[in-house]
SETORSE-558804 format. One line per 3 residues: their letters; for each residue x, y, z negated of C-alpha. Coordinates in pm, 1 decimal, padded with zeros to 6 digits, always signed. Layout:
! residues N
a = X,Y,Z | ... .
! end
This chain:
! residues 50
mrf = -00212.9,-00321.2,+01314.2 | -00277.3,-00089.1,+01020.4 | -00240.9,-00166.4,+00648.0 .
eil = -00381.5,-00017.6,+00334.1 | -00125.5,+00029.7,+00057.9 | -00264.5,+00071.7,-00291.5 .
rld = -00044.5,+00205.9,-00578.3 | -00124.1,+00019.5,-00897.3 | -00131.8,+00139.3,-01252.9 .
dvd = +00153.0,-00004.4,-01461.4 | -00071.7,-00066.8,-01761.4 | -00384.4,-00231.8,-01631.8 .
gsa = -00316.1,-00287.9,-01262.2 | -00601.9,-00083.8,-01136.3 | -00558.2,+00101.7,-00811.0 .
vds = -00441.2,+00459.6,-00861.0 | -00448.7,+00573.2,-00496.6 | -00424.5,+00430.1,-00148.5 .
tvv = -00305.5,+00521.5,+00197.3 | -00341.3,+00360.8,+00536.3 | -00020.8,+00324.0,+00746.6 .
daa = +00092.4,+00158.0,+01058.1 | +00293.1,-00165.6,+01052.1 | +00620.4,+00024.4,+01123.1 .
svn = +00588.5,+00215.4,+00796.5 | +00519.5,-00076.9,+00564.0 | +00885.0,-00178.1,+00522.3 .
riv = +00986.5,+00175.0,+00429.1 | +00714.7,+00202.1,+00167.4 | +00799.3,-00132.6,+00020.4 .
qqa = +01162.9,-00028.6,-00014.0 | +01068.4,+00295.2,-00178.1 | +00838.2,+00116.3,-00428.1 .
aav = +01101.5,-00138.5,-00504.4 | +01364.0,+00125.9,-00567.3 | +01151.2,+00284.7,-00845.0 .
gqr = +00976.1,-00028.0,-00968.5 | +00632.1,+00077.6,-00856.8 | +00357.3,-00184.3,-00823.0 .
ili = +00173.9,-00189.7,-00489.0 | -00078.9,-00403.3,-00305.7 | -00068.5,-00430.0,+00066.1 .
rpa = -00362.0,-00558.7,+00264.2 | -00489.9,-00522.7,+00624.0 | -00689.6,-00201.1,+00669.6 .
etv = -01057.4,-00241.5,+00752.5 | -01126.7,-00162.0,+01115.9 | -01418.7,+00040.7,+01224.0 .
sn = -01600.5,-00105.1,+01527.8 | -01868.6,+00063.5,+01738.3 .
! end
């Protein structure tokens, strides 16, 4: 499963940028964000079907 992680602005909470990662990377990114006090939003990435 893949997740979209959005970095949020500290002032108004709007999304500053986003990245899509695999499930194994989510824990590392959460730990990094917590270490610096960064606000993030994690949600399942949209899948593209044919």
